N, C-alpha and C positions, 0 to 999 in steps of 0.2 A: 859205314857205318853213313846211317839212312841222313839226309842234309832235312833241318825244320822246312825246307819248301815241299819236299818231296814227302815227309810227313804229314802235312798239310794237307797234300793234293789228296793220298792216299784214306786220311779221315774222312774229305768231304765225300769221293766215291763213293766209300762203306756205307753215307746216310741221306746220298742223291735220291730221288724217288724213277721210275721208269722215266724216260724220255715222255712215253704216251702221258702218265699223269700231268708229268711236269708241267706238260706246254701246254696240258686242256685246262682252260677256264673253268670246264664244267665241273672238273674235281674239286676245284674250290667251293663253287657255287655248291653243292650237292655234298657238301658233311659239316658240320657244325664245325663253329672255330670256335674256340674257349682257351682261357690260358694254361690248362693242361694241356690241349694239342698242341699248341704252336711251341710249346717249351718241350715237350717231350723229344723231339729232334725226329720225329718218323715222316711226318707227314709234311709239314710246312719250313722247318728251317734245318739248318747243317751246323751239327755239332763241331768247333774246332778246336784243336787241341791248345791254345794259348786260354789261360785264365783272368782276370782282371788280376791287378796287383794285389789287392786286400786275399786275393785265395780261393774267395770263395764261393764264385760264379764264373760256369764256364760262358765261352763267348758263344753267341747262337748268332746265324746269318740267313736271310730269305734263302731255299731253294730256287728261286728264280735270278737269285746273284750271287749265286757262291764262292764265287773267285777273288769279287771287289766291293767296292761298296758305290753306290749309285748317290748322283751327284746332279745330273742333268737327266733330260726326258729322253729317249730312245729315239723318236722320229726328232726332235727338235734340240740337238745337243747345244745349240749358239743358247737358247736361253738359261742364263744363271741366276736372276734378280728378280724380284718383281716387278719391276721397270720394266723388264724386257717380255715379260709374263703380256703385260699389258698391253706392251706395242705389239706382241703377234696376237692376240686379241682383239684389239680393237681394227687391224689391218684385215686378218681376215676374217670377222663376224660385225664389218662397219655398223651394218644395214639389220641386226640380229637385236633383238631385244634383251636386255641387261639387265636393268632397276625397276623394280615395281615397287608403285605404292597404291591403297586404295585410297580412291577419292571420293567423297561426296559430289553433290550435284553442283552445288556452288564453289568448285573448286577446294575445298577442305579434309584434311585427311580423315577418315572414318570407315566405315564397313555398311552404314543401312542401307541394303539392297543392290551399291555400286561396285564394278569393278577396279580392277587392276589397271592403273595407270603406266604405260612405260616410255622409261630411257634405252635409246639405244647404246651399243659401243662406243658409235661414233662421237654419238652427243656425250655420250662420258669423258671421249677422249678430249673433244673442246672445252668442258667445264674443267678436267684436270690440268688444262694450260691456263684457263682463265685463274683458280686458285691458285696455283704456282706463282705466278706472276707477279700475283694481286701480295704473295708473302715476299717477293724479291723487291718490289717497290715499297712494302715498308720496312725497311731494312732488314730483316733476316741473313742472318750468315749461313754458309754450308754447313752443316751441322748441329745446328740450332734443333730444340725438340720443342714439339707442338701437340699440342694438348687435343684429344679428343670426345668431348664430354656430352654423350647423347646417347639416346639408345640408337638401336641397329635403323639405322633409315639410308638413301642411298647417298645424302652427304657422305653419311661417314666414310662411306669406302672410297668417294672421289677423293674429301681429303687427304686418306690416306695413301691413294696412287700418287696424287700431287707432293705429298713426301717424298715416297720411293722415286719421280722423277727429278724430283729439286734438289736433292742431298739433304733433308731434314728427316729427323726422327721423330714419329706417328708414336705420340705415348697414352694407350687407350686410360681413361679413368672413370672406374666401375664406381656407378653412384650409390648402390645398393650397398657399399660400405661405411656408409657413411661421409660427412662432411670432413670427418679428422682423416679418414685413410687418403681424400683425396687430398687434400691438402698437406699430406707426408708426401703425396707421390711427386705434386707440381715439386715443391721445392727441392725434394732428392734429387729429380731429374733438371730442374733449371730450369720449367721449362716458361718459352718466350710469348709463345701465342697459345692460344685457345677457342675450340670452335664449340660450341653449344648454342638450346637449344634456349626458348624461352620460358622452360621448368627449371633446368637445370643453371641458368644465368641465377635466377633467386638465391638461392644457394652461395653460388661462385662469389655473390656481392658480397656477402653476409662473413667474408674473410679476405674479400680483395686485399687487405692492409699486410695482413700475413703472408700472400707471396711475391714478396719484391721483384722475384725474376718480372714475372707475365707485364709485357707492355700492349698487346694487342689483345681483344677479344672479338672475335665474331659468331652474330647469332643468327641463325640461323633461319629464317622466316618460317612460317605457319605453312604456305602455300607450297605453289610447288618449291759378292763377299763385300761386303756394301755397306750403310751407311744400314742400322737396327731399329727394329719395333720391338716396345718396350711391353710386352702385356702384364698387367697388374693388376690382377685381382690377390696374388698373397706377396705385398712385397716386387721390386723390381727385378726383372731377371733379363738378361739383353739376349736375342733371338738374331741371328745374320738374315737378309733376305735369301742365302743360296742355301743356309740352312732349310727354310721353309721348301724352295725350288725344292731341295734335294728328296724331301718329306714327300711331294707332290708328287714328284719323277716315279719313285718309288709305288707310291698307290695307283698311279696309274699304269703300272706295269701290270698290274693284278686284275683292275678293272677300270671296262671302257664305258665313258660317258658323252653324250651326244649334243650338237645344239639345241636339240629338239627338248632335252630333260629342262625340267622345272625343278628347282630347289626356294623350299620357304628357310628363311632367315630371322629367326627368333632364340636363338641361344646368343649371350652375351658376346659381342666381338672383343672385349674385353679378354677374353678364355680363349687359348690358342689353338683350341680342337677345333671352333668357329671359327676361326682365320685360317686355318689351313683346307679346311671345307671349303671357303668362298677362293681360296686360290684355286684349286681343283675344277671348280664351278667357272671361273676365269679362262681355265685354258682351255677346258671344253668346249667353250662359248655357251655356256648354257643362262640359263634368263634366272636371277634371282629376286622371288617376291619377299618384301617385307612386312610380318604382322603387326598391326595394328598398335603395341605396346602394350597389351595387355594380356595376357596368356590365359587369363580365363573366358576369351573371346577366339582364343588359338582354335578351335573345332572350325568356327564361323569361313575363318582367314585359309583353314586349309580346305574347305567345301567352295570358298570362291577361287580359290588358286588352282586349284586341282593338282598337286605337284607330280612330281615323277620319285624324286628324290629327297627322302626325309630323313634327316640325321638327329638325333634326338642326344639322350642321359639317359638312366636305368630308372629315376626317380618319374619319369612321365611315360615310360614304356611300360611300368610295372602299373601305373594308375590307370596306363590303357587294360593292362592284362587284367585288373581288379576288376575294370569297367564293367567289361563284356563277358566273364567267368560269372557273376553278380547277376548281370538282366538274363542269362541261359538260366542258373539256377530257378531266378522267379518267373521264366515265363512258361511253367506247365513242364509235367513228367513229357509228355510226348514231345515237344519240341525239344527239352531236353538231350531225349536220347537220339534224337534224328542227329543234333549239333554231335554229341560223343559220335557217334557211328562214321558223319563225315569228318569229323577232327582225326581219327583213328583212321580212317582210309585213308586221308590225303597224305598223313602221316606218314605211313607204311609206303607210299608208293616215293616219297621224297628222301625216306631211307634208302629205299631201292632203286633209287636213281630212276624212275618210271614215271610219265605222263599220267599226272592223276587226274581221272575224270573232271568233266567240266560241270556236271551233272550238281558236284556239290556245289560249286561255287556257284550254280546258279540258283541252285537251293537256300544255302547258307551264308557262305563268304562273302557276295558279293555284297550282301548287305553291312557287312562291318566294314570291308575295302570300301565303300563311301561314305563312312563316316573320318575320313583322310583324303576326302577326295574324288575317290575311284581310282586314281591310274598310279599310285604308288609303286614301283616296281623295283626299289631299292632301300631298305634302311639301314643304318648304322647308328653303334650305339657308342661312346666315348665316355671318355671322363672319371668316370670306378667301375666297377665290375658288375655286367647283367648276369643274374642268376640265370641256369642251364634250361629251367621250369618256363621263364619266361622268351625266352631267347629260342626254344624250341616251339613255344604257344605262337609268336610273330612271326617264324618263318611258315608256319602251316596257315 
């Protein structure tokens, strides 16, 4: 009688791609990825013989790791936590740009005609040590919860790294859900210290008497399988640092990023999607530029930062799609026909894994690409499904 192990190997073998396709990154790059493609077990996943306890869904595993679950990076198996990842990045990319903020000439945060001011990985490492030792000085014990109550900014990540290094638990406080939600998360997590800015401080002080566990508030100025993190957009869920590293390790097995890449951070860091993206940036030595806090000015930030990596959500991608298509329709019959011919030509080239004519980029698509800064080479969508129509449009 065939053993369970042999049965599993037989099933895996029957679903595996040929070695040429499985090892060639271009195979994935030139084929649309959607939930339907992923779950059919023919291109990207291996269907295992086991089922979940409910018996309703078969178990799928990536063709790039069919025999085991990934938990570490292939080229750095010693990295197991966020702390390990930061140490690796700060030692490898010490003098590389890491965290960037738009600064006015008078030194305050803003956008008018001024570019990004950068902190290096080495400087971030020093700041991490200072914050961590400061929390120790004020009596926080290992395992204490620390709240992060501000929008995306360099201090957010530095405090998070300090928590990972000094065995604290970072708890994002998502202000968009309102004071009642923040108060609930603070009490539920028994947060002892909260980092905030001047805007969120006012909200915090309005219910300070109702959060008795808090005994330290740090206000950030306007100038310049370890302990878990608790993303708190929809209740409190515990995610270990080793789980985050495993997620990023699997992602980096499929796609390659470089220290020369630039990422724009505007999605809320309270969401695990953005947290994971940031760890990918950290491991790869990328520069992270923060938006100025107003999504209505995001296009201005994109033009100034000129990112190469742009991760977003369907809501924004749909808005970009509608904006471009409406502009094309309003441009006149001749320009609309030119766009249609260019779009169909490039789409056919992509579908047939051929190099598209650069003429169409010069005549049509470069103008659109400039809206995102002109250098974006990789876009990702998460948090909810992206329609195949919009995904196809963005790829072209």
